[in-house]
C-alpha positions as CSV (number, residue, x, y, z in Angstrom):
1,X,-254.0,-12.4,63.1
2,X,-254.3,-9.0,61.4
3,X,-251.2,-6.9,61.0
4,X,-251.0,-3.1,60.4
5,X,-250.1,-3.8,56.8
6,X,-253.8,-4.8,56.2
7,X,-253.9,-8.5,55.6
8,X,-254.4,-11.7,57.6
9,X,-251.2,-13.6,58.1
10,X,-253.1,-16.9,58.1
11,X,-254.2,-16.1,54.5
12,X,-250.7,-16.5,53.1
13,X,-247.8,-18.8,53.4
14,X,-244.2,-18.8,52.3
15,X,-242.8,-21.8,50.4
16,X,-239.0,-22.2,50.1
17,X,-237.9,-23.3,46.6
18,X,-235.2,-22.7,43.9
19,X,-235.4,-21.2,40.5
20,X,-234.1,-22.7,37.3
21,X,-230.6,-21.4,38.1
22,X,-230.6,-23.1,41.5
23,X,-230.9,-19.9,43.5
24,X,-233.1,-19.9,46.5
25,X,-236.5,-18.2,46.3
26,X,-239.5,-17.9,48.4
27,X,-242.8,-18.5,46.7
28,X,-246.0,-17.0,48.2
29,X,-249.1,-19.1,48.3
30,X,-252.5,-17.8,49.4
31,X,-255.4,-15.6,48.4
32,X,-254.4,-13.5,45.4
33,X,-255.2,-10.1,46.9
34,X,-253.2,-11.0,50.1
35,X,-250.2,-12.4,48.1
36,X,-250.2,-9.3,45.9
37,X,-250.2,-7.0,48.9
38,X,-247.4,-8.9,50.6
39,X,-245.4,-9.0,47.4
40,X,-245.7,-5.2,47.1
41,X,-244.5,-4.8,50.6
42,X,-241.5,-7.1,50.1
43,X,-240.5,-5.4,46.8
44,X,-240.6,-2.0,48.5
45,X,-238.2,-3.3,51.1
46,X,-235.8,-5.1,48.7
47,X,-232.4,-3.8,47.7
48,X,-233.3,-4.1,44.0
49,X,-230.7,-6.8,43.4
50,X,-232.8,-9.8,44.1
51,X,-232.2,-9.9,47.8
52,X,-233.7,-8.5,50.9
53,X,-232.5,-5.2,52.4
């Protein structure tokens, strides 16, 4: 399935995890170009404090 953001959703998956401090994180797994694009989109939407807007 292709979305307007320009990547295949089936080419990436989100994996719930924790960082070394025990805070919840979501790690992206998939093709490097797709993961980079999705990470850029998520960073653009974040509140700048480590959480989603």
